[in-house]
C-alpha positions as CSV (number, residue, x, y, z in Angstrom):
1,X,12.6,14.0,-30.6
2,X,10.1,11.8,-32.4
3,X,8.1,13.4,-35.2
4,X,4.9,11.6,-34.2
5,X,3.2,11.1,-30.9
6,X,0.2,8.7,-30.5
7,X,-3.1,10.3,-29.6
8,X,-4.1,9.4,-26.0
9,X,-7.7,9.0,-27.1
10,X,-6.7,6.4,-29.7
11,X,-4.7,4.5,-27.1
12,X,-7.9,4.6,-24.9
13,X,-9.8,3.3,-27.8
14,X,-7.4,0.4,-28.4
15,X,-7.5,-0.7,-24.7
16,X,-11.3,-0.5,-24.9
17,X,-11.4,-3.0,-27.8
18,X,-9.9,-5.6,-25.5
19,X,-12.5,-4.9,-22.8
20,X,-15.5,-4.5,-25.0
21,X,-14.9,-7.2,-27.7
22,X,-15.8,-5.0,-30.7
23,X,-14.5,-1.8,-32.3
24,X,-18.0,-0.3,-32.3
25,X,-18.6,-0.8,-28.6
26,X,-15.1,0.5,-27.9
27,X,-15.8,3.6,-29.9
28,X,-19.0,4.3,-28.1
29,X,-17.3,3.9,-24.7
30,X,-14.8,6.6,-25.6
31,X,-17.4,8.9,-27.3
32,X,-16.0,8.4,-30.9
33,X,-17.9,7.7,-34.1
34,X,-17.2,4.2,-35.5
35,X,-15.9,5.5,-38.9
36,X,-13.5,7.8,-37.0
37,X,-12.5,4.9,-34.7
38,X,-11.7,2.7,-37.7
39,X,-9.5,5.4,-39.3
40,X,-7.8,6.1,-36.0
41,X,-6.8,2.4,-35.5
42,X,-5.7,2.1,-39.1
43,X,-3.5,5.2,-38.7
44,X,-2.0,3.8,-35.5
45,X,-1.3,0.5,-37.3
46,X,0.4,2.3,-40.2
47,X,2.5,4.3,-37.8
48,X,3.6,1.3,-35.7
49,X,3.9,-1.0,-38.8
50,X,2.1,-3.9,-37.2
51,X,-1.6,-5.1,-37.3
52,X,-3.4,-4.4,-34.0
53,X,-6.9,-5.6,-34.5
54,X,-8.6,-8.6,-36.2
55,X,-12.0,-7.6,-37.5
56,X,-14.7,-10.2,-38.1
57,X,-18.5,-10.5,-38.2
58,X,-18.5,-11.5,-34.5
59,X,-16.5,-8.5,-33.4
60,X,-12.9,-7.4,-33.0
61,X,-10.0,-8.9,-31.2
62,X,-6.5,-7.8,-30.6
63,X,-3.6,-9.4,-32.5
64,X,-0.7,-10.6,-30.4
65,X,1.0,-7.4,-31.3
66,X,-2.1,-5.5,-30.4
67,X,-2.1,-7.1,-27.0
68,X,1.4,-5.9,-26.3
69,X,0.6,-2.4,-27.5
70,X,-2.6,-2.3,-25.5
71,X,-0.8,-3.3,-22.3
72,X,1.7,-0.6,-22.8
73,X,-1.0,1.9,-23.7
74,X,-2.7,1.3,-20.3
75,X,0.5,2.2,-18.6
76,X,0.8,5.4,-20.7
77,X,-2.8,6.3,-19.9
78,X,-2.2,5.8,-16.1
79,X,0.9,8.0,-16.4
80,X,-1.1,10.7,-18.2
81,X,-3.8,10.6,-15.5
82,X,-1.0,11.0,-12.9
83,X,0.4,14.0,-14.8
84,X,-3.0,15.7,-15.0
85,X,-3.7,15.0,-11.3
86,X,-0.3,16.4,-10.3
87,X,-1.0,19.6,-12.2
88,X,-4.5,19.9,-10.7
89,X,-3.1,19.3,-7.2
90,X,-0.3,21.8,-7.6
91,X,-2.8,24.4,-8.9
92,X,-5.1,23.9,-5.9
93,X,-2.5,23.2,-3.2
94,X,-1.2,26.7,-2.7
95,X,-2.3,27.7,0.8
96,X,-4.0,24.3,1.3
97,X,-3.6,22.6,4.7
98,X,-3.4,18.8,5.2
99,X,-3.4,17.5,8.7
100,X,-2.3,13.8,8.8
101,X,-2.8,11.4,11.7
102,X,-0.7,8.2,11.6
103,X,-0.4,5.3,13.9
104,X,3.0,4.9,15.5
105,X,4.4,2.1,13.2
106,X,3.3,3.9,10.1
107,X,4.5,7.3,11.3
108,X,7.9,6.0,12.3
109,X,8.7,4.0,9.3
110,X,6.6,5.1,6.3
111,X,5.1,8.5,6.6
112,X,8.4,10.5,6.5
113,X,9.2,9.2,3.0
114,X,5.6,9.9,1.9
115,X,5.8,13.5,3.1
116,X,9.1,14.1,1.2
117,X,7.4,12.9,-2.0
118,X,4.3,15.0,-1.2
119,X,6.4,18.1,-0.7
120,X,8.0,17.6,-4.1
121,X,4.6,17.3,-5.8
122,X,2.8,20.0,-3.8
123,X,5.4,22.5,-2.7
124,X,2.7,25.0,-1.7
125,X,0.8,22.8,0.7
126,X,1.1,23.1,4.5
127,X,1.2,19.7,6.0
128,X,1.0,18.7,9.6
129,X,1.5,15.3,11.2
130,X,0.0,13.9,14.4
131,X,1.5,10.6,15.7
132,X,-1.0,8.6,17.8
133,X,-2.1,4.9,18.2
134,X,-4.6,3.6,15.7
135,X,-7.6,4.1,17.9
136,X,-6.7,7.8,18.5
137,X,-6.2,8.3,14.8
138,X,-9.7,7.0,14.2
139,X,-11.0,9.5,16.8
140,X,-9.1,12.4,15.2
141,X,-10.4,11.7,11.7
142,X,-13.9,11.2,12.9
143,X,-13.8,14.4,14.9
144,X,-12.3,16.4,12.1
145,X,-9.0,17.3,13.7
146,X,-7.2,15.2,11.1
147,X,-8.1,15.3,7.4
148,X,-6.5,11.9,6.7
149,X,-5.3,9.0,8.8
150,X,-3.2,5.9,8.4
151,X,-4.0,3.0,10.7
152,X,-3.0,-0.6,11.2
153,X,-6.2,-1.9,12.9
154,X,-8.2,-4.8,11.4
155,X,-11.4,-2.9,12.0
156,X,-12.4,0.5,10.6
157,X,-14.8,2.8,12.5
158,X,-18.2,3.1,10.9
159,X,-18.7,6.4,9.0
160,X,-15.1,6.5,7.7
161,X,-14.0,5.7,4.2
162,X,-10.9,3.6,3.7
163,X,-8.3,2.3,1.2
164,X,-5.6,-0.3,1.7
165,X,-2.2,1.3,0.8
166,X,0.2,-1.3,2.1
167,X,0.5,-4.7,3.9
168,X,2.7,-5.4,6.9
169,X,3.7,-8.6,8.7
170,X,4.0,-8.9,12.5
171,X,6.9,-11.1,13.7
172,X,7.7,-12.8,17.0
173,X,11.0,-11.6,18.3
174,X,13.2,-12.6,21.3
175,X,16.6,-11.7,22.7
176,X,19.4,-13.9,21.3
177,X,19.8,-15.7,24.7
178,X,16.0,-16.6,24.9
179,X,15.3,-20.4,24.5
180,X,13.0,-19.7,21.5
181,X,16.0,-18.3,19.6
182,X,17.6,-21.8,19.6
183,X,14.4,-23.8,18.8
184,X,14.7,-26.2,15.9
185,X,11.0,-26.1,14.9
186,X,8.4,-23.3,14.5
187,X,6.6,-22.1,17.6
188,X,3.0,-23.2,17.9
189,X,0.4,-20.5,18.1
190,X,-1.1,-21.8,21.3
191,X,2.4,-21.7,23.0
192,X,2.7,-18.1,21.9
193,X,-0.8,-17.3,23.3
194,X,0.1,-19.0,26.6
195,X,3.4,-17.0,27.0
196,X,3.5,-13.6,28.8
197,X,4.5,-11.1,26.2
198,X,5.8,-7.5,26.1
199,X,2.8,-5.8,24.4
200,X,1.8,-2.4,23.2
201,X,-0.9,-0.3,25.0
202,X,-4.7,-0.6,24.5
203,X,-5.8,1.0,21.2
204,X,-2.6,0.1,19.4
205,X,-3.0,-1.5,16.0
206,X,-0.2,-3.9,16.7
207,X,-2.0,-5.1,19.9
208,X,-5.4,-5.3,18.2
209,X,-4.0,-7.4,15.4
210,X,-2.3,-9.8,17.8
211,X,-5.5,-10.1,19.8
212,X,-7.5,-10.8,16.7
213,X,-4.9,-13.4,15.6
214,X,-5.0,-15.3,18.9
215,X,-8.8,-14.9,19.5
216,X,-10.3,-18.0,21.1
217,X,-7.0,-19.2,22.6
218,X,-6.1,-19.1,26.3
219,X,-4.0,-15.9,26.7
220,X,-1.4,-15.3,29.4
221,X,-1.4,-11.8,30.9
222,X,1.2,-9.5,29.4
223,X,4.4,-9.1,31.3
224,X,4.5,-5.4,30.3
225,X,2.3,-2.9,28.4
226,X,4.3,-0.2,26.8
227,X,3.3,2.9,24.9
228,X,5.7,2.8,21.9
229,X,7.4,0.3,19.6
230,X,10.8,1.6,20.7
231,X,10.0,0.8,24.3
232,X,8.7,-2.7,23.5
233,X,11.8,-3.4,21.3
234,X,14.2,-2.1,24.1
235,X,12.4,-4.3,26.7
236,X,12.8,-7.4,24.5
237,X,16.5,-6.7,23.9
238,X,16.9,-6.3,27.7
239,X,15.4,-9.8,28.3
240,X,11.9,-8.9,29.5
241,X,10.4,-11.5,27.2
242,X,9.1,-12.1,23.7
243,X,7.1,-9.5,21.7
244,X,5.1,-9.4,18.5
245,X,6.1,-6.3,16.4
246,X,6.0,-5.1,12.8
247,X,8.9,-6.3,10.7
248,X,9.4,-2.6,9.8
249,X,10.2,-2.0,13.5
250,X,12.6,-4.9,14.1
251,X,14.0,-5.6,10.6
252,X,17.3,-3.8,11.4
253,X,17.6,-5.7,14.7
254,X,17.1,-9.1,13.1
255,X,19.6,-8.3,10.4
256,X,22.2,-7.3,13.0
257,X,21.3,-10.2,15.4
258,X,20.3,-8.0,18.3
259,X,16.9,-9.7,18.1
260,X,15.9,-13.1,16.7
261,X,12.8,-13.7,14.7
262,X,10.9,-16.9,15.8
263,X,8.8,-18.6,13.1
264,X,5.2,-19.4,14.2
265,X,2.8,-21.9,12.8
266,X,-1.0,-21.8,13.0
267,X,-1.5,-18.1,13.2
268,X,-1.9,-15.3,10.6
269,X,0.1,-12.2,11.5
270,X,-0.3,-10.1,8.3
271,X,-2.3,-6.9,8.4
272,X,-3.4,-4.2,6.1
273,X,-2.2,-0.6,6.4
274,X,-5.2,1.7,5.5
275,X,-5.8,5.3,4.7
276,X,-9.0,6.6,6.4
277,X,-10.9,9.8,5.8
278,X,-14.3,11.4,6.4
279,X,-16.7,12.3,3.6
280,X,-17.2,10.9,0.1
281,X,-13.9,12.1,-1.4
282,X,-10.7,13.1,0.3
283,X,-9.3,16.6,-0.4
284,X,-6.9,17.1,-3.3
285,X,-3.8,17.0,-1.0
286,X,-5.1,14.0,0.8
287,X,-5.8,12.2,-2.5
288,X,-2.3,12.8,-3.5
289,X,-0.9,11.6,-0.2
290,X,-3.0,8.4,-0.5
291,X,-1.7,7.8,-4.1
292,X,1.9,8.3,-2.9
293,X,1.4,5.8,0.0
294,X,-0.1,3.2,-2.3
295,X,2.7,3.5,-4.9
296,X,5.5,3.6,-2.3
297,X,4.7,0.3,-0.6
298,X,4.2,-3.1,-2.2
299,X,1.1,-5.0,-1.3
300,X,3.0,-8.0,0.1
301,X,1.4,-11.5,-0.3
302,X,-0.7,-12.6,2.7
303,X,1.3,-15.8,3.1
304,X,5.0,-16.3,3.4
305,X,7.7,-13.7,4.0
306,X,7.0,-10.1,3.0
307,X,9.0,-8.1,0.6
308,X,11.9,-6.6,2.6
309,X,12.2,-3.8,0.1
310,X,9.1,-2.3,1.7
311,X,11.3,-0.9,4.5
312,X,12.4,2.7,3.9
313,X,15.8,3.2,2.4
314,X,15.4,0.3,-0.1
315,X,14.2,0.9,-3.6
316,X,11.6,-1.5,-5.0
317,X,11.2,-1.8,-8.7
318,X,8.0,-0.7,-10.3
319,X,5.3,-3.1,-11.6
320,X,3.0,-2.5,-14.6
321,X,0.2,-1.2,-12.4
322,X,2.4,1.6,-11.1
323,X,2.8,-0.1,-7.7
324,X,6.1,-1.4,-6.3
325,X,7.1,-4.9,-6.9
326,X,9.8,-6.6,-4.8
327,X,11.2,-10.1,-4.7
328,X,10.3,-12.4,-1.9
329,X,12.9,-12.8,0.9
């Protein structure tokens, strides 16, 4: 084991120099006297064997080596905060209850892995899960029957607080014998709007996202309205017609060829997955659950194909901000 560990407060000071532009301002921001700050930086430079700061009459700037160390220091500080938060949560979680409401897509494909991780961190917490469509999750959180919700809707109910934890992409899928499966060019969004689709029920986040994406276009009536992703998927495979579903739902089918993804131009089918709660701050278990959700799923770009590693069972690499980073498909 190393004989010397850097002081976290000194690492905080170093990162503050980059943000504040001077050692004096950085010292004030962390509550340290400037002479002590100068000695602390000098000690860190001696220990690491490289210059970290260039001092001048106009202020202080980081050397190239200092920039590298400061970037790594930010990661260490985030990890330290996570360690403290974990300890706090474990201390307060014994006997605590967390009731989670999740929309169907999120509950089926994301929440199970989040709950496993939450159980490791908070073994004393009692956690319940209610699976509903997004509108019903909003109702449950607003009424207080759920402490925390995860929804896919583009709109959040007034009075609830929210944080984006993941991004999803909806895709158009058809059975392999459907004419669209053999098309040589992308489907036009207006043709999609004019085609009877197999759709989810009213209040579904998937349906609301599709309606928002095709707003202003002449829409054909749905051929079926079904109450679950599994039912919609089965109907499409059986030949009922095209559908628009989350890539999380149909990714295995498109990989196996039981469904075919149809490219579409002229429409935006990405959506945000959000945590929602009541009150200024979520409870300690809810805060931990939100953090796990945000770190488990990459925020995929809003254009182009999403990161397939977001699907459960695949292991994304970790980026410098603690979130997952995955290559584009």
